[in-house]
All heavy atoms as a GROMACS GRO file, in nm:
protein
  512
    1MET      N    1  10.128   9.146   8.396
    1MET     CA    2  10.245   9.066   8.421
    1MET      C    3  10.236   8.937   8.341
    1MET      O    4  10.332   8.898   8.275
    1MET     CB    5  10.254   9.038   8.571
    1MET     CG    6  10.369   8.953   8.611
    1MET     SD    7  10.395   8.942   8.789
    1MET     CE    8  10.269   8.827   8.836
    2LEU      N    9  10.122   8.871   8.348
    2LEU     CA   10  10.106   8.747   8.273
    2LEU      C   11  10.104   8.772   8.123
    2LEU      O   12  10.152   8.692   8.044
    2LEU     CB   13   9.978   8.675   8.316
    2LEU     CG   14   9.978   8.614   8.455
    2LEU    CD1   15   9.840   8.566   8.492
    2LEU    CD2   16  10.077   8.501   8.462
    3TYR      N   17  10.048   8.884   8.083
    3TYR     CA   18  10.034   8.918   7.941
    3TYR      C   19  10.171   8.928   7.873
    3TYR      O   20  10.187   8.885   7.760
    3TYR     CB   21   9.957   9.049   7.928
    3TYR     CG   22   9.938   9.095   7.786
    3TYR    CD1   23   9.842   9.035   7.706
    3TYR    CD2   24  10.014   9.198   7.734
    3TYR    CE1   25   9.823   9.076   7.575
    3TYR    CE2   26   9.996   9.241   7.603
    3TYR     CZ   27   9.901   9.180   7.525
    3TYR     OH   28   9.883   9.221   7.396
    4TYR      N   29  10.267   8.984   7.943
    4TYR     CA   30  10.400   9.000   7.886
    4TYR      C   31  10.489   8.877   7.904
    4TYR      O   32  10.574   8.847   7.821
    4TYR     CB   33  10.471   9.120   7.947
    4TYR     CG   34  10.411   9.251   7.906
    4TYR    CD1   35  10.340   9.328   7.995
    4TYR    CD2   36  10.422   9.297   7.776
    4TYR    CE1   37  10.283   9.448   7.956
    4TYR    CE2   38  10.366   9.415   7.735
    4TYR     CZ   39  10.296   9.492   7.827
    4TYR     OH   40  10.238   9.609   7.789
    5ALA      N   41  10.472   8.804   8.013
    5ALA     CA   42  10.568   8.698   8.046
    5ALA      C   43  10.534   8.563   7.986
    5ALA      O   44  10.625   8.487   7.951
    5ALA     CB   45  10.578   8.686   8.197
    6VAL      N   46  10.406   8.529   7.977
    6VAL     CA   47  10.370   8.394   7.932
    6VAL      C   48  10.420   8.363   7.792
    6VAL      O   49  10.473   8.253   7.768
    6VAL     CB   50  10.218   8.371   7.946
    6VAL    CG1   51  10.175   8.242   7.879
    6VAL    CG2   52  10.179   8.368   8.093
    7PRO      N   53  10.410   8.454   7.695
    7PRO     CA   54  10.465   8.420   7.562
    7PRO      C   55  10.616   8.400   7.562
    7PRO      O   56  10.670   8.331   7.474
    7PRO     CB   57  10.428   8.541   7.476
    7PRO     CG   58  10.316   8.607   7.545
    7PRO     CD   59  10.336   8.580   7.690
    8ARG      N   60  10.687   8.454   7.658
    8ARG     CA   61  10.832   8.443   7.661
    8ARG      C   62  10.882   8.322   7.741
    8ARG      O   63  11.001   8.292   7.740
    8ARG     CB   64  10.891   8.571   7.720
    8ARG     CG   65  10.875   8.690   7.627
    8ARG     CD   66  10.921   8.818   7.694
    8ARG     NE   67  10.918   8.931   7.604
    8ARG     CZ   68  10.810   9.003   7.577
    8ARG    NH1   69  10.694   8.971   7.633
    8ARG    NH2   70  10.814   9.106   7.495
    9LEU      N   71  10.792   8.256   7.815
    9LEU     CA   72  10.833   8.139   7.893
    9LEU      C   73  10.851   8.019   7.801
    9LEU      O   74  10.774   7.997   7.708
    9LEU     CB   75  10.727   8.107   7.999
    9LEU     CG   76  10.716   8.205   8.114
    9LEU    CD1   77  10.600   8.165   8.205
    9LEU    CD2   78  10.844   8.211   8.194
   10SER      N   79  10.952   7.942   7.830
   10SER     CA   80  10.982   7.823   7.749
   10SER      C   81  10.966   7.698   7.836
   10SER      O   82  11.041   7.678   7.932
   10SER     CB   83  11.124   7.831   7.695
   10SER     OG   84  11.155   7.711   7.628
   11PHE      N   85  10.869   7.616   7.801
   11PHE     CA   86  10.847   7.492   7.875
   11PHE      C   87  10.918   7.372   7.809
   11PHE      O   88  10.913   7.262   7.858
   11PHE     CB   89  10.696   7.462   7.885
   11PHE     CG   90  10.623   7.562   7.971
   11PHE    CD1   91  10.550   7.664   7.914
   11PHE    CD2   92  10.627   7.551   8.108
   11PHE    CE1   93  10.483   7.755   7.994
   11PHE    CE2   94  10.560   7.641   8.189
   11PHE     CZ   95  10.488   7.743   8.130
   12THR      N   96  10.982   7.397   7.695
   12THR     CA   97  11.047   7.287   7.622
   12THR      C   98  11.198   7.289   7.635
   12THR      O   99  11.265   7.213   7.566
   12THR     CB  100  11.009   7.296   7.473
   12THR    OG1  101  11.050   7.422   7.422
   12THR    CG2  102  10.860   7.279   7.453
   13GLY      N  103  11.252   7.374   7.720
   13GLY     CA  104  11.397   7.381   7.736
   13GLY      C  105  11.448   7.270   7.826
   13GLY      O  106  11.392   7.161   7.833
   14THR      N  107  11.558   7.298   7.894
   14THR     CA  108  11.614   7.200   7.987
   14THR      C  109  11.520   7.183   8.106
   14THR      O  110  11.423   7.256   8.122
   14THR     CB  111  11.752   7.246   8.035
   14THR    OG1  112  11.736   7.368   8.108
   14THR    CG2  113  11.848   7.266   7.919
   15ASP      N  114  11.553   7.087   8.189
   15ASP     CA  115  11.469   7.059   8.306
   15ASP      C  116  11.462   7.179   8.400
   15ASP      O  117  11.355   7.211   8.453
   15ASP     CB  118  11.522   6.939   8.383
   15ASP     CG  119  11.502   6.810   8.306
   15ASP    OD1  120  11.416   6.808   8.216
   15ASP    OD2  121  11.574   6.712   8.337
   16LEU      N  122  11.573   7.245   8.420
   16LEU     CA  123  11.576   7.360   8.510
   16LEU      C  124  11.495   7.477   8.454
   16LEU      O  125  11.423   7.543   8.527
   16LEU     CB  126  11.722   7.402   8.534
   16LEU     CG  127  11.745   7.505   8.644
   16LEU    CD1  128  11.692   7.454   8.777
   16LEU    CD2  129  11.892   7.539   8.654
   17GLU      N  130  11.504   7.500   8.323
   17GLU     CA  131  11.426   7.607   8.261
   17GLU      C  132  11.277   7.577   8.269
   17GLU      O  133  11.196   7.666   8.298
   17GLU     CB  134  11.467   7.625   8.115
   17GLU     CG  135  11.604   7.684   8.095
   17GLU     CD  136  11.645   7.686   7.949
   17GLU    OE1  137  11.567   7.638   7.864
   17GLU    OE2  138  11.754   7.736   7.920
   18SER      N  139  11.238   7.454   8.245
   18SER     CA  140  11.097   7.416   8.252
   18SER      C  141  11.045   7.428   8.395
   18SER      O  142  10.931   7.472   8.416
   18SER     CB  143  11.079   7.272   8.203
   18SER     OG  144  11.117   7.261   8.069
   19LEU      N  145  11.126   7.389   8.491
   19LEU     CA  146  11.086   7.400   8.632
   19LEU      C  147  11.067   7.547   8.671
   19LEU      O  148  10.971   7.582   8.738
   19LEU     CB  149  11.190   7.333   8.722
   19LEU     CG  150  11.162   7.338   8.871
   19LEU    CD1  151  11.038   7.256   8.903
   19LEU    CD2  152  11.282   7.286   8.948
   20PHE      N  153  11.159   7.631   8.627
   20PHE     CA  154  11.148   7.773   8.656
   20PHE      C  155  11.022   7.832   8.593
   20PHE      O  156  10.948   7.907   8.656
   20PHE     CB  157  11.270   7.850   8.608
   20PHE     CG  158  11.256   7.998   8.621
   20PHE    CD1  159  11.270   8.060   8.744
   20PHE    CD2  160  11.223   8.077   8.511
   20PHE    CE1  161  11.255   8.197   8.757
   20PHE    CE2  162  11.208   8.214   8.523
   20PHE     CZ  163  11.223   8.274   8.646
   21ALA      N  164  10.994   7.800   8.467
   21ALA     CA  165  10.878   7.853   8.397
   21ALA      C  166  10.748   7.808   8.464
   21ALA      O  167  10.656   7.888   8.484
   21ALA     CB  168  10.879   7.810   8.251
   22ALA      N  169  10.743   7.682   8.502
   22ALA     CA  170  10.623   7.630   8.567
   22ALA      C  171  10.602   7.692   8.704
   22ALA      O  172  10.490   7.730   8.741
   22ALA     CB  173  10.631   7.478   8.577
   23SER      N  174  10.709   7.705   8.782
   23SER     CA  175  10.695   7.763   8.916
   23SER      C  176  10.662   7.912   8.908
   23SER      O  177  10.582   7.963   8.987
   23SER     CB  178  10.822   7.740   8.998
   23SER     OG  179  10.932   7.803   8.936
   24TRP      N  180  10.718   7.982   8.811
   24TRP     CA  181  10.687   8.125   8.794
   24TRP      C  182  10.541   8.142   8.753
   24TRP      O  183  10.471   8.230   8.805
   24TRP     CB  184  10.778   8.188   8.690
   24TRP     CG  185  10.764   8.336   8.685
   24TRP    CD1  186  10.838   8.426   8.754
   24TRP    CD2  187  10.668   8.412   8.610
   24TRP    NE1  188  10.794   8.553   8.726
   24TRP    CE2  189  10.689   8.546   8.638
   24TRP    CE3  190  10.566   8.377   8.523
   24TRP    CZ2  191  10.612   8.647   8.582
   24TRP    CZ3  192  10.488   8.477   8.467
   24TRP    CH2  193  10.512   8.610   8.497
   25LEU      N  194  10.494   8.058   8.662
   25LEU     CA  195  10.354   8.066   8.618
   25LEU      C  196  10.260   8.033   8.732
   25LEU      O  197  10.157   8.100   8.749
   25LEU     CB  198  10.332   7.970   8.501
   25LEU     CG  199  10.196   7.975   8.434
   25LEU    CD1  200  10.168   8.114   8.378
   25LEU    CD2  201  10.187   7.871   8.326
   26LEU      N  202  10.293   7.934   8.813
   26LEU     CA  203  10.210   7.899   8.928
   26LEU      C  204  10.205   8.013   9.029
   26LEU      O  205  10.098   8.047   9.080
   26LEU     CB  206  10.264   7.772   8.993
   26LEU     CG  207  10.183   7.716   9.109
   26LEU    CD1  208  10.049   7.665   9.058
   26LEU    CD2  209  10.259   7.604   9.176
   27LEU      N  210  10.318   8.074   9.056
   27LEU     CA  211  10.322   8.187   9.149
   27LEU      C  212  10.241   8.306   9.096
   27LEU      O  213  10.166   8.369   9.172
   27LEU     CB  214  10.467   8.230   9.174
   27LEU     CG  215  10.486   8.350   9.265
   27LEU    CD1  216  10.447   8.315   9.408
   27LEU    CD2  217  10.627   8.401   9.259
   28ALA      N  218  10.252   8.334   8.968
   28ALA     CA  219  10.177   8.444   8.909
   28ALA      C  220  10.026   8.417   8.912
   28ALA      O  221   9.947   8.508   8.939
   28ALA     CB  222  10.223   8.468   8.765
   29LEU      N  223   9.987   8.294   8.888
   29LEU     CA  224   9.844   8.260   8.895
   29LEU      C  225   9.792   8.268   9.038
   29LEU      O  226   9.678   8.311   9.060
   29LEU     CB  227   9.820   8.121   8.836
   29LEU     CG  228   9.837   8.111   8.685
   29LEU    CD1  229   9.821   7.967   8.639
   29LEU    CD2  230   9.737   8.201   8.614
   30PHE      N  231   9.870   8.228   9.136
   30PHE     CA  232   9.830   8.243   9.275
   30PHE      C  233   9.814   8.390   9.313
   30PHE      O  234   9.720   8.427   9.384
   30PHE     CB  235   9.930   8.176   9.370
   30PHE     CG  236   9.912   8.028   9.383
   30PHE    CD1  237  10.021   7.947   9.410
   30PHE    CD2  238   9.789   7.968   9.370
   30PHE    CE1  239  10.008   7.811   9.423
   30PHE    CE2  240   9.773   7.832   9.383
   30PHE     CZ  241   9.883   7.753   9.409
   31ALA      N  242   9.904   8.474   9.266
   31ALA     CA  243   9.895   8.617   9.295
   31ALA      C  244   9.770   8.677   9.232
   31ALA      O  245   9.698   8.755   9.295
   31ALA     CB  246  10.021   8.688   9.247
   32ALA      N  247   9.742   8.641   9.108
   32ALA     CA  248   9.623   8.692   9.041
   32ALA      C  249   9.496   8.642   9.109
   32ALA      O  250   9.400   8.717   9.127
   32ALA     CB  251   9.625   8.651   8.894
   33ALA      N  252   9.494   8.515   9.148
   33ALA     CA  253   9.377   8.460   9.217
   33ALA      C  254   9.357   8.526   9.353
   33ALA      O  255   9.243   8.553   9.393
   33ALA     CB  256   9.392   8.309   9.233
   34GLY      N  257   9.463   8.553   9.424
   34GLY     CA  258   9.451   8.620   9.553
   34GLY      C  259   9.398   8.762   9.539
   34GLY      O  260   9.314   8.805   9.619
   35ASN      N  261   9.445   8.834   9.439
   35ASN     CA  262   9.394   8.969   9.417
   35ASN      C  263   9.248   8.968   9.376
   35ASN      O  264   9.169   9.051   9.421
   35ASN     CB  265   9.478   9.041   9.311
   35ASN     CG  266   9.613   9.079   9.364
   35ASN    OD1  267   9.630   9.108   9.482
   35ASN    ND2  268   9.712   9.078   9.277
   36LEU      N  269   9.210   8.874   9.292
   36LEU     CA  270   9.070   8.863   9.250
   36LEU      C  271   8.981   8.826   9.367
   36LEU      O  272   8.872   8.882   9.383
   36LEU     CB  273   9.058   8.759   9.138
   36LEU     CG  274   8.919   8.740   9.079
   36LEU    CD1  275   8.871   8.870   9.014
   36LEU    CD2  276   8.918   8.627   8.979
   37THR      N  277   9.027   8.735   9.451
   37THR     CA  278   8.951   8.698   9.570
   37THR      C  279   8.935   8.816   9.664
   37THR      O  280   8.828   8.838   9.721
   37THR     CB  281   9.020   8.582   9.644
   37THR    OG1  282   9.033   8.472   9.554
   37THR    CG2  283   8.942   8.538   9.765
   38GLY      N  284   9.039   8.894   9.680
   38GLY     CA  285   9.032   9.012   9.766
   38GLY      C  286   8.932   9.114   9.714
   38GLY      O  287   8.861   9.179   9.792
   39MET      N  288   8.923   9.130   9.583
   39MET     CA  289   8.826   9.224   9.527
   39MET      C  290   8.683   9.172   9.537
   39MET      O  291   8.590   9.247   9.563
   39MET     CB  292   8.860   9.254   9.381
   39MET     CG  293   8.982   9.340   9.363
   39MET     SD  294   9.008   9.394   9.195
   39MET     CE  295   9.050   9.241   9.115
   40LEU      N  296   8.665   9.042   9.516
   40LEU     CA  297   8.530   8.987   9.517
   40LEU      C  298   8.471   8.976   9.658
   40LEU      O  299   8.351   8.997   9.676
   40LEU     CB  300   8.529   8.848   9.452
   40LEU     CG  301   8.551   8.845   9.302
   40LEU    CD1  302   8.557   8.702   9.253
   40LEU    CD2  303   8.439   8.919   9.231
   41TYR      N  304   8.552   8.943   9.754
   41TYR     CA  305   8.503   8.921   9.889
   41TYR      C  306   8.528   9.037   9.984
   41TYR      O  307   8.513   9.023  10.104
   41TYR     CB  308   8.562   8.793   9.948
   41TYR     CG  309   8.512   8.670   9.878
   41TYR    CD1  310   8.596   8.596   9.795
   41TYR    CD2  311   8.381   8.629   9.891
   41TYR    CE1  312   8.551   8.484   9.728
   41TYR    CE2  313   8.333   8.517   9.826
   41TYR     CZ  314   8.419   8.445   9.745
   41TYR     OH  315   8.373   8.334   9.679
   42ALA      N  316   8.563   9.153   9.932
   42ALA     CA  317   8.583   9.271  10.016
   42ALA      C  318   8.447   9.318  10.066
   42ALA      O  319   8.348   9.314   9.992
   42ALA     CB  320   8.652   9.382   9.937
   43PRO      N  321   8.439   9.362  10.191
   43PRO     CA  322   8.310   9.411  10.242
   43PRO      C  323   8.266   9.535  10.165
   43PRO      O  324   8.347   9.621  10.131
   43PRO     CB  325   8.338   9.443  10.388
   43PRO     CG  326   8.485   9.452  10.400
   43PRO     CD  327   8.544   9.370  10.289
   44GLY      N  328   8.137   9.543  10.138
   44GLY     CA  329   8.084   9.657  10.064
   44GLY      C  330   8.082   9.782  10.147
   44GLY      O  331   8.077   9.779  10.270
   45LYS      N  332   8.086   9.895  10.079
   45LYS     CA  333   8.083  10.023  10.149
   45LYS      C  334   7.938  10.065  10.169
   45LYS      O  335   7.854  10.044  10.082
   45LYS     CB  336   8.155  10.129  10.067
   45LYS     CG  337   8.303  10.104  10.052
   45LYS     CD  338   8.366  10.214   9.972
   45LYS     CE  339   8.514  10.186   9.951
   45LYS     NZ  340   8.576  10.289   9.869
   46ARG      N  341   7.911  10.124  10.281
   46ARG     CA  342   7.776  10.176  10.307
   46ARG      C  343   7.764  10.314  10.245
   46ARG      O  344   7.850  10.400  10.263
   46ARG     CB  345   7.751  10.186  10.456
   46ARG     CG  346   7.750  10.052  10.524
   46ARG     CD  347   7.711  10.071  10.667
   46ARG     NE  348   7.756   9.959  10.747
   46ARG     CZ  349   7.754   9.958  10.878
   46ARG    NH1  350   7.711  10.062  10.944
   46ARG    NH2  351   7.795   9.852  10.943
   47LYS      N  352   7.656  10.336  10.176
   47LYS     CA  353   7.636  10.464  10.110
   47LYS      C  354   7.589  10.571  10.210
   47LYS      O  355   7.622  10.687  10.198
   47LYS     CB  356   7.535  10.451   9.997
   47LYS     CG  357   7.585  10.369   9.882
   47LYS     CD  358   7.483  10.361   9.772
   47LYS     CE  359   7.535  10.276   9.658
   47LYS     NZ  360   7.436  10.264   9.551
   48ASN      N  361   7.514  10.530  10.309
   48ASN     CA  362   7.455  10.626  10.402
   48ASN      C  363   7.536  10.640  10.531
   48ASN      O  364   7.488  10.698  10.627
   48ASN     CB  365   7.311  10.586  10.436
   48ASN     CG  366   7.222  10.590  10.315
   48ASN    OD1  367   7.246  10.669  10.225
   48ASN    ND2  368   7.121  10.504  10.312
   49ALA      N  369   7.655  10.589  10.534
   49ALA     CA  370   7.736  10.596  10.656
   49ALA      C  371   7.772  10.740  10.690
   49ALA      O  372   7.768  10.780  10.805
   49ALA     CB  373   7.862  10.512  10.641
   50GLY      N  374   7.804  10.821  10.591
   50GLY     CA  375   7.838  10.960  10.615
   50GLY      C  376   7.717  11.042  10.658
   50GLY      O  377   7.725  11.127  10.746
   51ALA      N  378   7.601  11.015  10.600
   51ALA     CA  379   7.479  11.087  10.636
   51ALA      C  380   7.434  11.051  10.777
   51ALA      O  381   7.389  11.137  10.852
   51ALA     CB  382   7.368  11.056  10.535
   52ALA      N  383   7.446  10.925  10.815
   52ALA     CA  384   7.408  10.884  10.950
   52ALA      C  385   7.500  10.948  11.054
   52ALA      O  386   7.455  10.986  11.162
   52ALA     CB  387   7.412  10.733  10.962
   53LYS      N  388   7.625  10.963  11.022
   53LYS     CA  389   7.720  11.024  11.115
   53LYS      C  390   7.687  11.172  11.133
   53LYS      O  391   7.694  11.225  11.244
   53LYS     CB  392   7.862  11.007  11.063
   53LYS     CG  393   7.969  11.047  11.162
   53LYS     CD  394   8.107  11.014  11.110
   53LYS     CE  395   8.212  11.052  11.211
   53LYS     NZ  396   8.346  11.018  11.164
   54LYS      N  397   7.650  11.241  11.025
   54LYS     CA  398   7.613  11.382  11.035
   54LYS      C  399   7.487  11.400  11.119
   54LYS      O  400   7.476  11.496  11.195
   54LYS     CB  401   7.592  11.442  10.897
   54LYS     CG  402   7.720  11.462  10.820
   54LYS     CD  403   7.692  11.524  10.685
   54LYS     CE  404   7.821  11.541  10.606
   54LYS     NZ  405   7.797  11.599  10.474
   55GLN      N  406   7.393  11.309  11.107
   55GLN     CA  407   7.271  11.319  11.185
   55GLN      C  408   7.300  11.300  11.333
   55GLN      O  409   7.239  11.364  11.418
   55GLN     CB  410   7.169  11.217  11.138
   55GLN     CG  411   7.107  11.252  11.004
   55GLN     CD  412   7.011  11.145  10.957
   55GLN    OE1  413   7.000  11.039  11.019
   55GLN    NE2  414   6.944  11.172  10.846
   56GLN      N  415   7.391  11.214  11.367
   56GLN     CA  416   7.426  11.192  11.507
   56GLN      C  417   7.492  11.316  11.565
   56GLN      O  418   7.471  11.349  11.681
   56GLN     CB  419   7.518  11.073  11.520
   56GLN     CG  420   7.450  10.941  11.495
   56GLN     CD  421   7.547  10.825  11.499
   56GLN    OE1  422   7.668  10.845  11.507
   56GLN    NE2  423   7.494  10.705  11.493
   57VAL      N  424   7.570  11.387  11.488
   57VAL     CA  425   7.637  11.507  11.536
   57VAL      C  426   7.536  11.618  11.561
   57VAL      O  427   7.544  11.691  11.657
   57VAL     CB  428   7.745  11.552  11.435
   57VAL    CG1  429   7.803  11.687  11.473
   57VAL    CG2  430   7.854  11.447  11.427
   58ARG      N  431   7.436  11.629  11.477
   58ARG     CA  432   7.336  11.735  11.488
   58ARG      C  433   7.232  11.709  11.597
   58ARG      O  434   7.159  11.798  11.633
   58ARG     CB  435   7.264  11.751  11.354
   58ARG     CG  436   7.353  11.805  11.247
   58ARG     CD  437   7.276  11.822  11.122
   58ARG     NE  438   7.364  11.869  11.015
   58ARG     CZ  439   7.328  11.883  10.890
   58ARG    NH1  440   7.204  11.854  10.854
   58ARG    NH2  441   7.413  11.926  10.800
   59LYS      N  442   7.226  11.588  11.647
   59LYS     CA  443   7.127  11.553  11.748
   59LYS      C  444   7.159  11.627  11.878
   59LYS      O  445   7.272  11.625  11.926
   59LYS     CB  446   7.131  11.402  11.771
   59LYS     CG  447   7.019  11.352  11.856
   59LYS     CD  448   7.025  11.201  11.863
   59LYS     CE  449   6.912  11.148  11.948
   59LYS     NZ  450   6.915  11.003  11.956
   60ARG      N  451   7.058  11.695  11.933
   60ARG     CA  452   7.077  11.771  12.056
   60ARG      C  453   7.065  11.680  12.178
   60ARG      O  454   6.985  11.589  12.183
   60ARG     CB  455   6.974  11.882  12.065
   60ARG     CG  456   6.993  11.986  11.960
   60ARG     CD  457   6.897  12.098  11.981
   60ARG     NE  458   6.912  12.195  11.875
   60ARG     CZ  459   6.841  12.304  11.862
   60ARG    NH1  460   6.745  12.330  11.949
   60ARG    NH2  461   6.862  12.387  11.763
   61ILE      N  462   7.143  11.714  12.276
   61ILE     CA  463   7.139  11.640  12.402
   61ILE      C  464   7.074  11.730  12.505
   61ILE      O  465   7.114  11.844  12.526
   61ILE     CB  466   7.281  11.600  12.447
   61ILE    CG1  467   7.346  11.513  12.340
   61ILE    CG2  468   7.276  11.529  12.580
   61ILE    CD1  469   7.492  11.482  12.368
   62HIS      N  470   6.970  11.680  12.571
   62HIS     CA  471   6.897  11.758  12.672
   62HIS      C  472   6.935  11.707  12.810
   62HIS      O  473   6.929  11.587  12.837
   62HIS     CB  474   6.746  11.744  12.651
   62HIS     CG  475   6.702  11.795  12.517
   62HIS    ND1  476   6.690  11.928  12.489
   62HIS    CD2  477   6.667  11.729  12.403
   62HIS    CE1  478   6.649  11.944  12.366
   62HIS    NE2  479   6.635  11.822  12.310
   63TYR      N  480   6.972  11.800  12.896
   63TYR     CA  481   7.002  11.768  13.034
   63TYR      C  482   6.892  11.825  13.122
   63TYR      O  483   6.876  11.946  13.132
   63TYR     CB  484   7.138  11.825  13.076
   63TYR     CG  485   7.255  11.764  13.001
   63TYR    CD1  486   7.320  11.831  12.900
   63TYR    CD2  487   7.300  11.636  13.035
   63TYR    CE1  488   7.426  11.775  12.832
   63TYR    CE2  489   7.406  11.579  12.968
   63TYR     CZ  490   7.468  11.649  12.867
   63TYR     OH  491   7.573  11.592  12.800
   64TYR      N  492   6.815  11.741  13.182
   64TYR     CA  493   6.708  11.786  13.270
   64TYR      C  494   6.752  11.769  13.415
   64TYR      O  495   6.809  11.669  13.454
   64TYR     CB  496   6.580  11.704  13.246
   64TYR     CG  497   6.526  11.723  13.106
   64TYR    CD1  498   6.539  11.623  13.011
   64TYR    CD2  499   6.461  11.839  13.073
   64TYR    CE1  500   6.490  11.641  12.885
   64TYR    CE2  501   6.410  11.856  12.945
   64TYR     CZ  502   6.424  11.757  12.851
   64TYR     OH  503   6.374  11.772  12.726
   65GLN      N  504   6.721  11.873  13.493
   65GLN     CA  505   6.761  11.867  13.634
   65GLN      C  506   6.641  11.857  13.723
   65GLN      O  507   6.538  11.903  13.707
   65GLN     CB  508   6.840  11.992  13.672
   65GLN     CG  509   6.971  11.993  13.600
   65GLN     CD  510   7.051  12.118  13.635
   65GLN    OE1  511   7.006  12.208  13.706
   65GLN    NE2  512   7.172  12.125  13.584
   0.00000   0.00000   0.00000
């Protein structure tokens, strides 16, 4: 999104055009930063979670009377 839009934004036009370009760029940077933060701080996946679940299913339960 930024790759295509930034070269086409004009910061030297009228006041309204400059305000629009600046606010659009700020919004796009916030969106990119939020996505990057979500990827960096996402909880890691456990590799052995599936194997541990299978072991629990195979475990026998003994009922003593």
